[in-house]
N, C-alpha and C positions, 0 to 999 in steps of 0.2 A: 423597298421599305422593309426594315427588319423589326420584328416585334418579339416580345416574350409575354407569356400568359401564365398566371397562377390561378387555380380554381379550388374552391372549397364548397361544401354543401352544408346548409343549415338555414336558420331563420334570421335574416337581418332585421334590424329595427329601422322602420321608416319614419322620417320626421322632416317636414318642410321640403319635400321632393328630393330627399337625400337618404342614403342608407348608412347605418352605423352598426356596431356590435362586433362580437367575437368572430362571427363568420366573415365579415368584411375584413377585419384585421388579419385573420389567418390567411385569407386569399392574397392579401397584399404581401404578407411575409413569404408565402409560397412563391409568389411572382418574383420577389427579390432573389430567390435562390435559382431561378430559371436562367439559362444561358440565352443568348440571342437566337431567335427562331425556334425556341423550345416552349412546349406547353407542359407545365408541371401540375400535377394533381395531388391534393391531400388524400389521405387514406379514405376519408368519408366520401369524397367525390369518386375516387377510384372504385369503391364498392358499388356505386350506382351505375358505372359505365363499363366495367371490366369485361362484360360479356358482349359488348357492342363495338369496342374499339381495341386496337392493338396497344396494350400498355405494358410498360416494363418498370420494375422496381429500380430506383436510382440510388436512394440513400435514406438513412434515418438522420434527421437533423433537429437540433434544438432551435426552435423559433422564438425570437424575442417576444416576451409577454405571455408565453404559454409554458406551463410547468412540465408537461410530458414531451419527449421527443416525438416528432411527426415523421411517419414514413411517407416518402415522396415518390411519385410515379411519373414517368414520361409517356406522353401519347406519341405513338409512331406516326409516320407520314403515309401510312397505307391508304 
């Protein structure tokens, strides 16, 4: 099985056992940029985990629905 994962940090909006909001949307956009078997992180999530995981800058990308470009980071397979 091959997967890709995009992660962002922030407060989602919970409603009727589902999550909504900018954090959820940004995580989905980050995931769309990931390759197969890749974990991509937004800069906000990167800042939370950079001291605990091997992370590498990938690119700066304009994500749909967000004004500022987002710096994206990849998690190593260490």
